mmCIF file of the N, C-alpha and C atoms, coordinates in Angstrom:
data_MODEL
# 
_entry.id   MODEL 
# 
loop_
_atom_site.group_PDB 
_atom_site.id 
_atom_site.type_symbol 
_atom_site.label_atom_id 
_atom_site.label_alt_id 
_atom_site.label_comp_id 
_atom_site.label_asym_id 
_atom_site.label_entity_id 
_atom_site.label_seq_id 
_atom_site.pdbx_PDB_ins_code 
_atom_site.Cartn_x 
_atom_site.Cartn_y 
_atom_site.Cartn_z 
_atom_site.occupancy 
_atom_site.B_iso_or_equiv 
_atom_site.pdbx_formal_charge 
_atom_site.auth_seq_id 
_atom_site.auth_comp_id 
_atom_site.auth_asym_id 
_atom_site.auth_atom_id 
_atom_site.pdbx_PDB_model_num 
ATOM 1   N N  . MET A 1 1  ? -17.249 -2.319 -16.605 1.00 0.00 ? 1  MET A N  1 
ATOM 2   C CA . MET A 1 1  ? -18.206 -2.253 -15.537 1.00 0.00 ? 1  MET A CA 1 
ATOM 3   C C  . MET A 1 1  ? -18.177 -3.615 -14.793 1.00 0.00 ? 1  MET A C  1 
ATOM 4   N N  . THR A 1 2  ? -18.238 -3.529 -13.471 1.00 0.00 ? 2  THR A N  1 
ATOM 5   C CA . THR A 1 2  ? -18.209 -4.774 -12.700 1.00 0.00 ? 2  THR A CA 1 
ATOM 6   C C  . THR A 1 2  ? -19.548 -5.492 -12.781 1.00 0.00 ? 2  THR A C  1 
ATOM 7   N N  . LYS A 1 3  ? -19.517 -6.781 -12.468 1.00 0.00 ? 3  LYS A N  1 
ATOM 8   C CA . LYS A 1 3  ? -20.757 -7.565 -12.469 1.00 0.00 ? 3  LYS A CA 1 
ATOM 9   C C  . LYS A 1 3  ? -21.766 -7.037 -11.435 1.00 0.00 ? 3  LYS A C  1 
ATOM 10  N N  . LEU A 1 4  ? -21.249 -6.658 -10.285 1.00 0.00 ? 4  LEU A N  1 
ATOM 11  C CA . LEU A 1 4  ? -22.134 -6.119 -9.240  1.00 0.00 ? 4  LEU A CA 1 
ATOM 12  C C  . LEU A 1 4  ? -22.830 -4.847 -9.694  1.00 0.00 ? 4  LEU A C  1 
ATOM 13  N N  . LEU A 1 5  ? -22.099 -3.950 -10.354 1.00 0.00 ? 5  LEU A N  1 
ATOM 14  C CA . LEU A 1 5  ? -22.711 -2.715 -10.837 1.00 0.00 ? 5  LEU A CA 1 
ATOM 15  C C  . LEU A 1 5  ? -23.711 -3.024 -11.944 1.00 0.00 ? 5  LEU A C  1 
ATOM 16  N N  . GLU A 1 6  ? -23.360 -3.962 -12.800 1.00 0.00 ? 6  GLU A N  1 
ATOM 17  C CA . GLU A 1 6  ? -24.297 -4.362 -13.851 1.00 0.00 ? 6  GLU A CA 1 
ATOM 18  C C  . GLU A 1 6  ? -25.591 -4.893 -13.238 1.00 0.00 ? 6  GLU A C  1 
ATOM 19  N N  . GLU A 1 7  ? -25.464 -5.698 -12.184 1.00 0.00 ? 7  GLU A N  1 
ATOM 20  C CA . GLU A 1 7  ? -26.639 -6.237 -11.520 1.00 0.00 ? 7  GLU A CA 1 
ATOM 21  C C  . GLU A 1 7  ? -27.470 -5.110 -10.901 1.00 0.00 ? 7  GLU A C  1 
ATOM 22  N N  . ALA A 1 8  ? -26.789 -4.149 -10.282 1.00 0.00 ? 8  ALA A N  1 
ATOM 23  C CA . ALA A 1 8  ? -27.510 -3.016 -9.665  1.00 0.00 ? 8  ALA A CA 1 
ATOM 24  C C  . ALA A 1 8  ? -28.279 -2.232 -10.709 1.00 0.00 ? 8  ALA A C  1 
ATOM 25  N N  . PHE A 1 9  ? -27.646 -1.985 -11.846 1.00 0.00 ? 9  PHE A N  1 
ATOM 26  C CA . PHE A 1 9  ? -28.346 -1.242 -12.917 1.00 0.00 ? 9  PHE A CA 1 
ATOM 27  C C  . PHE A 1 9  ? -29.494 -2.043 -13.531 1.00 0.00 ? 9  PHE A C  1 
ATOM 28  N N  . GLU A 1 10 ? -29.275 -3.352 -13.642 1.00 0.00 ? 10 GLU A N  1 
ATOM 29  C CA . GLU A 1 10 ? -30.333 -4.193 -14.159 1.00 0.00 ? 10 GLU A CA 1 
ATOM 30  C C  . GLU A 1 10 ? -31.556 -4.178 -13.231 1.00 0.00 ? 10 GLU A C  1 
ATOM 31  N N  . ARG A 1 11 ? -31.294 -4.286 -11.935 1.00 0.00 ? 11 ARG A N  1 
ATOM 32  C CA . ARG A 1 11 ? -32.398 -4.277 -10.957 1.00 0.00 ? 11 ARG A CA 1 
ATOM 33  C C  . ARG A 1 11 ? -33.056 -2.882 -10.941 1.00 0.00 ? 11 ARG A C  1 
ATOM 34  N N  . ALA A 1 12 ? -32.223 -1.842 -11.045 1.00 0.00 ? 12 ALA A N  1 
ATOM 35  C CA . ALA A 1 12 ? -32.787 -0.495 -11.034 1.00 0.00 ? 12 ALA A CA 1 
ATOM 36  C C  . ALA A 1 12 ? -33.661 -0.229 -12.246 1.00 0.00 ? 12 ALA A C  1 
ATOM 37  N N  . SER A 1 13 ? -33.322 -0.897 -13.370 1.00 0.00 ? 13 SER A N  1 
ATOM 38  C CA . SER A 1 13 ? -34.112 -0.691 -14.597 1.00 0.00 ? 13 SER A CA 1 
ATOM 39  C C  . SER A 1 13 ? -35.546 -1.236 -14.443 1.00 0.00 ? 13 SER A C  1 
ATOM 40  N N  . GLU A 1 14 ? -35.777 -2.061 -13.441 1.00 0.00 ? 14 GLU A N  1 
ATOM 41  C CA . GLU A 1 14 ? -37.086 -2.631 -13.200 1.00 0.00 ? 14 GLU A CA 1 
ATOM 42  C C  . GLU A 1 14 ? -37.972 -1.688 -12.352 1.00 0.00 ? 14 GLU A C  1 
ATOM 43  N N  . LEU A 1 15 ? -37.367 -0.660 -11.778 1.00 0.00 ? 15 LEU A N  1 
ATOM 44  C CA . LEU A 1 15 ? -38.121 0.296  -10.948 1.00 0.00 ? 15 LEU A CA 1 
ATOM 45  C C  . LEU A 1 15 ? -38.940 1.218  -11.852 1.00 0.00 ? 15 LEU A C  1 
ATOM 46  N N  . PRO A 1 16 ? -39.986 1.834  -11.270 1.00 0.00 ? 16 PRO A N  1 
ATOM 47  C CA . PRO A 1 16 ? -40.766 2.837  -12.020 1.00 0.00 ? 16 PRO A CA 1 
ATOM 48  C C  . PRO A 1 16 ? -39.858 3.982  -12.389 1.00 0.00 ? 16 PRO A C  1 
ATOM 49  N N  . PRO A 1 17 ? -40.175 4.714  -13.445 1.00 0.00 ? 17 PRO A N  1 
ATOM 50  C CA . PRO A 1 17 ? -39.346 5.828  -13.911 1.00 0.00 ? 17 PRO A CA 1 
ATOM 51  C C  . PRO A 1 17 ? -39.016 6.844  -12.813 1.00 0.00 ? 17 PRO A C  1 
ATOM 52  N N  . GLU A 1 18 ? -39.980 7.159  -11.965 1.00 0.00 ? 18 GLU A N  1 
ATOM 53  C CA . GLU A 1 18 ? -39.714 8.153  -10.884 1.00 0.00 ? 18 GLU A CA 1 
ATOM 54  C C  . GLU A 1 18 ? -38.649 7.655  -9.935  1.00 0.00 ? 18 GLU A C  1 
ATOM 55  N N  . ALA A 1 19 ? -38.736 6.367  -9.602  1.00 0.00 ? 19 ALA A N  1 
ATOM 56  C CA . ALA A 1 19 ? -37.742 5.771  -8.693  1.00 0.00 ? 19 ALA A CA 1 
ATOM 57  C C  . ALA A 1 19 ? -36.390 5.692  -9.350  1.00 0.00 ? 19 ALA A C  1 
ATOM 58  N N  . GLN A 1 20 ? -36.372 5.409  -10.667 1.00 0.00 ? 20 GLN A N  1 
ATOM 59  C CA . GLN A 1 20 ? -35.119 5.388  -11.421 1.00 0.00 ? 20 GLN A CA 1 
ATOM 60  C C  . GLN A 1 20 ? -34.435 6.764  -11.385 1.00 0.00 ? 20 GLN A C  1 
ATOM 61  N N  . ASN A 1 21 ? -35.268 7.785  -11.610 1.00 0.00 ? 21 ASN A N  1 
ATOM 62  C CA . ASN A 1 21 ? -34.737 9.136  -11.593 1.00 0.00 ? 21 ASN A CA 1 
ATOM 63  C C  . ASN A 1 21 ? -34.187 9.536  -10.234 1.00 0.00 ? 21 ASN A C  1 
ATOM 64  N N  . SER A 1 22 ? -34.920 9.167  -9.195  1.00 0.00 ? 22 SER A N  1 
ATOM 65  C CA . SER A 1 22 ? -34.461 9.444  -7.825  1.00 0.00 ? 22 SER A CA 1 
ATOM 66  C C  . SER A 1 22 ? -33.142 8.735  -7.556  1.00 0.00 ? 22 SER A C  1 
ATOM 67  N N  . LEU A 1 23 ? -33.060 7.487  -7.927  1.00 0.00 ? 23 LEU A N  1 
ATOM 68  C CA . LEU A 1 23 ? -31.826 6.726  -7.745  1.00 0.00 ? 23 LEU A CA 1 
ATOM 69  C C  . LEU A 1 23 ? -30.669 7.339  -8.545  1.00 0.00 ? 23 LEU A C  1 
ATOM 70  N N  . ALA A 1 24 ? -30.952 7.743  -9.762  1.00 0.00 ? 24 ALA A N  1 
ATOM 71  C CA . ALA A 1 24 ? -29.918 8.366  -10.601 1.00 0.00 ? 24 ALA A CA 1 
ATOM 72  C C  . ALA A 1 24 ? -29.447 9.666  -10.014 1.00 0.00 ? 24 ALA A C  1 
ATOM 73  N N  . GLN A 1 25 ? -30.371 10.485 -9.529  1.00 0.00 ? 25 GLN A N  1 
ATOM 74  C CA . GLN A 1 25 ? -29.978 11.747 -8.890  1.00 0.00 ? 25 GLN A CA 1 
ATOM 75  C C  . GLN A 1 25 ? -29.115 11.529 -7.660  1.00 0.00 ? 25 GLN A C  1 
ATOM 76  N N  . TRP A 1 26 ? -29.513 10.538 -6.851  1.00 0.00 ? 26 TRP A N  1 
ATOM 77  C CA . TRP A 1 26 ? -28.720 10.215 -5.675  1.00 0.00 ? 26 TRP A CA 1 
ATOM 78  C C  . TRP A 1 26 ? -27.314 9.757  -6.034  1.00 0.00 ? 26 TRP A C  1 
ATOM 79  N N  . LEU A 1 27 ? -27.236 8.833  -7.014  1.00 0.00 ? 27 LEU A N  1 
ATOM 80  C CA . LEU A 1 27 ? -25.925 8.297  -7.417  1.00 0.00 ? 27 LEU A CA 1 
ATOM 81  C C  . LEU A 1 27 ? -25.047 9.411  -7.981  1.00 0.00 ? 27 LEU A C  1 
ATOM 82  N N  . LEU A 1 28 ? -25.607 10.252 -8.827  1.00 0.00 ? 28 LEU A N  1 
ATOM 83  C CA . LEU A 1 28 ? -24.814 11.371 -9.388  1.00 0.00 ? 28 LEU A CA 1 
ATOM 84  C C  . LEU A 1 28 ? -24.336 12.315 -8.304  1.00 0.00 ? 28 LEU A C  1 
ATOM 85  N N  . ALA A 1 29 ? -25.174 12.599 -7.338  1.00 0.00 ? 29 ALA A N  1 
ATOM 86  C CA . ALA A 1 29 ? -24.786 13.462 -6.231  1.00 0.00 ? 29 ALA A CA 1 
ATOM 87  C C  . ALA A 1 29 ? -23.679 12.833 -5.424  1.00 0.00 ? 29 ALA A C  1 
ATOM 88  N N  . GLU A 1 30 ? -23.775 11.527 -5.159  1.00 0.00 ? 30 GLU A N  1 
ATOM 89  C CA . GLU A 1 30 ? -22.720 10.833 -4.433  1.00 0.00 ? 30 GLU A CA 1 
ATOM 90  C C  . GLU A 1 30 ? -21.388 10.860 -5.169  1.00 0.00 ? 30 GLU A C  1 
ATOM 91  N N  . LEU A 1 31 ? -21.456 10.628 -6.460  1.00 0.00 ? 31 LEU A N  1 
ATOM 92  C CA . LEU A 1 31 ? -20.214 10.669 -7.275  1.00 0.00 ? 31 LEU A CA 1 
ATOM 93  C C  . LEU A 1 31 ? -19.599 12.053 -7.253  1.00 0.00 ? 31 LEU A C  1 
ATOM 94  N N  . GLU A 1 32 ? -20.416 13.072 -7.368  1.00 0.00 ? 32 GLU A N  1 
ATOM 95  C CA . GLU A 1 32 ? -19.906 14.456 -7.351  1.00 0.00 ? 32 GLU A CA 1 
ATOM 96  C C  . GLU A 1 32 ? -19.325 14.766 -5.969  1.00 0.00 ? 32 GLU A C  1 
ATOM 97  N N  . SER A 1 33 ? -19.985 14.334 -4.918  1.00 0.00 ? 33 SER A N  1 
ATOM 98  C CA . SER A 1 33 ? -19.466 14.568 -3.566  1.00 0.00 ? 33 SER A CA 1 
ATOM 99  C C  . SER A 1 33 ? -18.122 13.897 -3.399  1.00 0.00 ? 33 SER A C  1 
ATOM 100 N N  . GLU A 1 34 ? -17.978 12.676 -3.857  1.00 0.00 ? 34 GLU A N  1 
ATOM 101 C CA . GLU A 1 34 ? -16.714 11.951 -3.770  1.00 0.00 ? 34 GLU A CA 1 
ATOM 102 C C  . GLU A 1 34 ? -15.607 12.680 -4.536  1.00 0.00 ? 34 GLU A C  1 
ATOM 103 N N  . HIS A 1 35 ? -15.969 13.165 -5.706  1.00 0.00 ? 35 HIS A N  1 
ATOM 104 C CA . HIS A 1 35 ? -15.009 13.912 -6.515  1.00 0.00 ? 35 HIS A CA 1 
ATOM 105 C C  . HIS A 1 35 ? -14.542 15.185 -5.804  1.00 0.00 ? 35 HIS A C  1 
ATOM 106 N N  . ARG A 1 36 ? -15.512 15.924 -5.192  1.00 0.00 ? 36 ARG A N  1 
ATOM 107 C CA . ARG A 1 36 ? -15.135 17.143 -4.466  1.00 0.00 ? 36 ARG A CA 1 
ATOM 108 C C  . ARG A 1 36 ? -14.258 16.802 -3.250  1.00 0.00 ? 36 ARG A C  1 
ATOM 109 N N  . TRP A 1 37 ? -14.552 15.722 -2.542  1.00 0.00 ? 37 TRP A N  1 
ATOM 110 C CA . TRP A 1 37 ? -13.732 15.314 -1.436  1.00 0.00 ? 37 TRP A CA 1 
ATOM 111 C C  . TRP A 1 37 ? -12.325 14.979 -1.859  1.00 0.00 ? 37 TRP A C  1 
ATOM 112 N N  . GLU A 1 38 ? -12.180 14.253 -2.950  1.00 0.00 ? 38 GLU A N  1 
ATOM 113 C CA . GLU A 1 38 ? -10.850 13.898 -3.451  1.00 0.00 ? 38 GLU A CA 1 
ATOM 114 C C  . GLU A 1 38 ? -10.050 15.157 -3.824  1.00 0.00 ? 38 GLU A C  1 
ATOM 115 N N  . GLU A 1 39 ? -10.724 16.116 -4.479  1.00 0.00 ? 39 GLU A N  1 
ATOM 116 C CA . GLU A 1 39 ? -10.055 17.350 -4.838  1.00 0.00 ? 39 GLU A CA 1 
ATOM 117 C C  . GLU A 1 39 ? -9.634  18.147 -3.605  1.00 0.00 ? 39 GLU A C  1 
ATOM 118 N N  . ALA A 1 40 ? -10.485 18.223 -2.610  1.00 0.00 ? 40 ALA A N  1 
ATOM 119 C CA . ALA A 1 40 ? -10.141 18.922 -1.382  1.00 0.00 ? 40 ALA A CA 1 
ATOM 120 C C  . ALA A 1 40 ? -8.997  18.268 -0.662  1.00 0.00 ? 40 ALA A C  1 
ATOM 121 N N  . PHE A 1 41 ? -8.943  16.958 -0.631  1.00 0.00 ? 41 PHE A N  1 
ATOM 122 C CA . PHE A 1 41 ? -7.871  16.251 0.006   1.00 0.00 ? 41 PHE A CA 1 
ATOM 123 C C  . PHE A 1 41 ? -6.549  16.533 -0.702  1.00 0.00 ? 41 PHE A C  1 
ATOM 124 N N  . VAL A 1 42 ? -6.561  16.498 -2.017  1.00 0.00 ? 42 VAL A N  1 
ATOM 125 C CA . VAL A 1 42 ? -5.347  16.762 -2.787  1.00 0.00 ? 42 VAL A CA 1 
ATOM 126 C C  . VAL A 1 42 ? -4.865  18.178 -2.536  1.00 0.00 ? 42 VAL A C  1 
ATOM 127 N N  . ARG A 1 43 ? -5.780  19.136 -2.529  1.00 0.00 ? 43 ARG A N  1 
ATOM 128 C CA . ARG A 1 43 ? -5.416  20.533 -2.294  1.00 0.00 ? 43 ARG A CA 1 
ATOM 129 C C  . ARG A 1 43 ? -4.875  20.779 -0.905  1.00 0.00 ? 43 ARG A C  1 
ATOM 130 N N  . SER A 1 44 ? -5.303  19.954 0.054   1.00 0.00 ? 44 SER A N  1 
ATOM 131 C CA . SER A 1 44 ? -4.902  20.171 1.434   1.00 0.00 ? 44 SER A CA 1 
ATOM 132 C C  . SER A 1 44 ? -3.690  19.351 1.837   1.00 0.00 ? 44 SER A C  1 
ATOM 133 N N  . ALA A 1 45 ? -3.167  18.525 0.949   1.00 0.00 ? 45 ALA A N  1 
ATOM 134 C CA . ALA A 1 45 ? -2.065  17.627 1.298   1.00 0.00 ? 45 ALA A CA 1 
ATOM 135 C C  . ALA A 1 45 ? -0.867  18.359 1.886   1.00 0.00 ? 45 ALA A C  1 
ATOM 136 N N  . ASP A 1 46 ? -0.460  19.477 1.283   1.00 0.00 ? 46 ASP A N  1 
ATOM 137 C CA . ASP A 1 46 ? 0.680   20.268 1.770   1.00 0.00 ? 46 ASP A CA 1 
ATOM 138 C C  . ASP A 1 46 ? 0.385   20.809 3.183   1.00 0.00 ? 46 ASP A C  1 
ATOM 139 N N  . SER A 1 47 ? -0.804  21.312 3.371   1.00 0.00 ? 47 SER A N  1 
ATOM 140 C CA . SER A 1 47 ? -1.177  21.878 4.679   1.00 0.00 ? 47 SER A CA 1 
ATOM 141 C C  . SER A 1 47 ? -1.192  20.771 5.735   1.00 0.00 ? 47 SER A C  1 
ATOM 142 N N  . LEU A 1 48 ? -1.731  19.623 5.362   1.00 0.00 ? 48 LEU A N  1 
ATOM 143 C CA . LEU A 1 48 ? -1.764  18.500 6.313   1.00 0.00 ? 48 LEU A CA 1 
ATOM 144 C C  . LEU A 1 48 ? -0.362  18.014 6.669   1.00 0.00 ? 48 LEU A C  1 
ATOM 145 N N  . ALA A 1 49 ? 0.518   17.974 5.669   1.00 0.00 ? 49 ALA A N  1 
ATOM 146 C CA . ALA A 1 49 ? 1.900   17.553 5.946   1.00 0.00 ? 49 ALA A CA 1 
ATOM 147 C C  . ALA A 1 49 ? 2.584   18.544 6.876   1.00 0.00 ? 49 ALA A C  1 
ATOM 148 N N  . LYS A 1 50 ? 2.326   19.842 6.681   1.00 0.00 ? 50 LYS A N  1 
ATOM 149 C CA . LYS A 1 50 ? 2.947   20.868 7.530   1.00 0.00 ? 50 LYS A CA 1 
ATOM 150 C C  . LYS A 1 50 ? 2.416   20.741 8.973   1.00 0.00 ? 50 LYS A C  1 
ATOM 151 N N  . LEU A 1 51 ? 1.105   20.585 9.099   1.00 0.00 ? 51 LEU A N  1 
ATOM 152 C CA . LEU A 1 51 ? 0.503   20.422 10.433  1.00 0.00 ? 51 LEU A CA 1 
ATOM 153 C C  . LEU A 1 51 ? 1.032   19.139 11.133  1.00 0.00 ? 51 LEU A C  1 
ATOM 154 N N  . SER A 1 52 ? 1.169   18.091 10.362  1.00 0.00 ? 52 SER A N  1 
ATOM 155 C CA . SER A 1 52 ? 1.705   16.860 10.937  1.00 0.00 ? 52 SER A CA 1 
ATOM 156 C C  . SER A 1 52 ? 3.127   17.041 11.440  1.00 0.00 ? 52 SER A C  1 
ATOM 157 N N  . ALA A 1 53 ? 3.953   17.706 10.643  1.00 0.00 ? 53 ALA A N  1 
ATOM 158 C CA . ALA A 1 53 ? 5.340   17.935 11.057  1.00 0.00 ? 53 ALA A CA 1 
ATOM 159 C C  . ALA A 1 53 ? 5.391   18.815 12.309  1.00 0.00 ? 53 ALA A C  1 
ATOM 160 N N  . GLU A 1 54 ? 4.539   19.801 12.363  1.00 0.00 ? 54 GLU A N  1 
ATOM 161 C CA . GLU A 1 54 ? 4.488   20.685 13.560  1.00 0.00 ? 54 GLU A CA 1 
ATOM 162 C C  . GLU A 1 54 ? 4.075   19.885 14.800  1.00 0.00 ? 54 GLU A C  1 
ATOM 163 N N  . ALA A 1 55 ? 3.091   19.023 14.647  1.00 0.00 ? 55 ALA A N  1 
ATOM 164 C CA . ALA A 1 55 ? 2.631   18.197 15.758  1.00 0.00 ? 55 ALA A CA 1 
ATOM 165 C C  . ALA A 1 55 ? 3.727   17.257 16.250  1.00 0.00 ? 55 ALA A C  1 
ATOM 166 N N  . LEU A 1 56 ? 4.442   16.657 15.307  1.00 0.00 ? 56 LEU A N  1 
ATOM 167 C CA . LEU A 1 56 ? 5.541   15.755 15.701  1.00 0.00 ? 56 LEU A CA 1 
ATOM 168 C C  . LEU A 1 56 ? 6.656   16.529 16.401  1.00 0.00 ? 56 LEU A C  1 
ATOM 169 N N  . ASP A 1 57 ? 6.966   17.735 15.901  1.00 0.00 ? 57 ASP A N  1 
ATOM 170 C CA . ASP A 1 57 ? 7.994   18.564 16.577  1.00 0.00 ? 57 ASP A CA 1 
ATOM 171 C C  . ASP A 1 57 ? 7.560   18.884 18.000  1.00 0.00 ? 57 ASP A C  1 
ATOM 172 N N  . GLU A 1 58 ? 6.302   19.257 18.192  1.00 0.00 ? 58 GLU A N  1 
ATOM 173 C CA . GLU A 1 58 ? 5.807   19.574 19.539  1.00 0.00 ? 58 GLU A CA 1 
ATOM 174 C C  . GLU A 1 58 ? 5.906   18.338 20.432  1.00 0.00 ? 58 GLU A C  1 
ATOM 175 N N  . HIS A 1 59 ? 5.558   17.194 19.898  1.00 0.00 ? 59 HIS A N  1 
ATOM 176 C CA . HIS A 1 59 ? 5.636   15.964 20.670  1.00 0.00 ? 59 HIS A CA 1 
ATOM 177 C C  . HIS A 1 59 ? 7.101   15.665 21.079  1.00 0.00 ? 59 HIS A C  1 
ATOM 178 N N  . ARG A 1 60 ? 8.004   15.824 20.148  1.00 0.00 ? 60 ARG A N  1 
ATOM 179 C CA . ARG A 1 60 ? 9.418   15.558 20.424  1.00 0.00 ? 60 ARG A CA 1 
ATOM 180 C C  . ARG A 1 60 ? 9.974   16.520 21.484  1.00 0.00 ? 60 ARG A C  1 
ATOM 181 N N  . ARG A 1 61 ? 9.457   17.739 21.525  1.00 0.00 ? 61 ARG A N  1 
ATOM 182 C CA . ARG A 1 61 ? 9.880   18.711 22.494  1.00 0.00 ? 61 ARG A CA 1 
ATOM 183 C C  . ARG A 1 61 ? 9.173   18.519 23.841  1.00 0.00 ? 61 ARG A C  1 
ATOM 184 N N  . GLY A 1 62 ? 8.314   17.539 23.928  1.00 0.00 ? 62 GLY A N  1 
ATOM 185 C CA . GLY A 1 62 ? 7.588   17.261 25.183  1.00 0.00 ? 62 GLY A CA 1 
ATOM 186 C C  . GLY A 1 62 ? 6.460   18.232 25.442  1.00 0.00 ? 62 GLY A C  1 
ATOM 187 N N  . GLU A 1 63 ? 5.925   18.864 24.399  1.00 0.00 ? 63 GLU A N  1 
ATOM 188 C CA . GLU A 1 63 ? 4.878   19.890 24.571  1.00 0.00 ? 63 GLU A CA 1 
ATOM 189 C C  . GLU A 1 63 ? 3.481   19.318 24.401  1.00 0.00 ? 63 GLU A C  1 
ATOM 190 N N  . THR A 1 64 ? 3.352   17.998 24.350  1.00 0.00 ? 64 THR A N  1 
ATOM 191 C CA . THR A 1 64 ? 2.027   17.410 24.150  1.00 0.00 ? 64 THR A CA 1 
ATOM 192 C C  . THR A 1 64 ? 1.684   16.586 25.385  1.00 0.00 ? 64 THR A C  1 
ATOM 193 N N  . GLU A 1 65 ? 0.371   16.255 25.451  1.00 0.00 ? 65 GLU A N  1 
ATOM 194 C CA . GLU A 1 65 ? -0.128  15.395 26.521  1.00 0.00 ? 65 GLU A CA 1 
ATOM 195 C C  . GLU A 1 65 ? -0.844  14.178 25.925  1.00 0.00 ? 65 GLU A C  1 
ATOM 196 N N  . ALA A 1 66 ? -0.700  13.102 26.616  1.00 0.00 ? 66 ALA A N  1 
ATOM 197 C CA . ALA A 1 66 ? -1.432  11.868 26.173  1.00 0.00 ? 66 ALA A CA 1 
ATOM 198 C C  . ALA A 1 66 ? -2.924  12.089 26.321  1.00 0.00 ? 66 ALA A C  1 
ATOM 199 N N  . LEU A 1 67 ? -3.667  11.604 25.358  1.00 0.00 ? 67 LEU A N  1 
ATOM 200 C CA . LEU A 1 67 ? -5.129  11.689 25.416  1.00 0.00 ? 67 LEU A CA 1 
ATOM 201 C C  . LEU A 1 67 ? -5.671  10.575 26.298  1.00 0.00 ? 67 LEU A C  1 
ATOM 202 N N  . ASP A 1 68 ? -6.690  10.914 27.074  1.00 0.00 ? 68 ASP A N  1 
ATOM 203 C CA . ASP A 1 68 ? -7.375  9.927  27.888  1.00 0.00 ? 68 ASP A CA 1 
ATOM 204 C C  . ASP A 1 68 ? -8.788  9.782  27.362  1.00 0.00 ? 68 ASP A C  1 
ATOM 205 N N  . PRO A 1 69 ? -9.056  8.770  26.528  1.00 0.00 ? 69 PRO A N  1 
ATOM 206 C CA . PRO A 1 69 ? -10.389 8.626  25.925  1.00 0.00 ? 69 PRO A CA 1 
ATOM 207 C C  . PRO A 1 69 ? -11.512 8.564  26.950  1.00 0.00 ? 69 PRO A C  1 
ATOM 208 N N  . LYS A 1 70 ? -11.222 8.144  28.183  1.00 0.00 ? 70 LYS A N  1 
ATOM 209 C CA . LYS A 1 70 ? -12.248 8.060  29.212  1.00 0.00 ? 70 LYS A CA 1 
ATOM 210 C C  . LYS A 1 70 ? -12.685 9.428  29.692  1.00 0.00 ? 70 LYS A C  1 
ATOM 211 N N  . SER A 1 71 ? -11.880 10.448 29.408  1.00 0.00 ? 71 SER A N  1 
ATOM 212 C CA . SER A 1 71 ? -12.229 11.781 29.875  1.00 0.00 ? 71 SER A CA 1 
ATOM 213 C C  . SER A 1 71 ? -13.164 12.518 28.907  1.00 0.00 ? 71 SER A C  1 
ATOM 214 N N  . TRP A 1 72 ? -13.483 11.878 27.790  1.00 0.00 ? 72 TRP A N  1 
ATOM 215 C CA . TRP A 1 72 ? -14.370 12.521 26.824  1.00 0.00 ? 72 TRP A CA 1 
ATOM 216 C C  . TRP A 1 72 ? -15.736 12.393 27.293  1.00 0.00 ? 72 TRP A C  1 
# 
């Protein structure tokens, strides 16, 4: 465990039990969300590679247009 995380847990241990539970629920939800995001990214890697190749092919064939951020 890093020193910063140790410090965060030490400071959190000084909170009232309700606040500790709220913080713990938030942290666990964040960790689960990050895990789901990583899994989704890994599962979509092949699809993203295919879409990227298709976009590059379209660009090479001159079928794309430059984006103008000012037009947004």
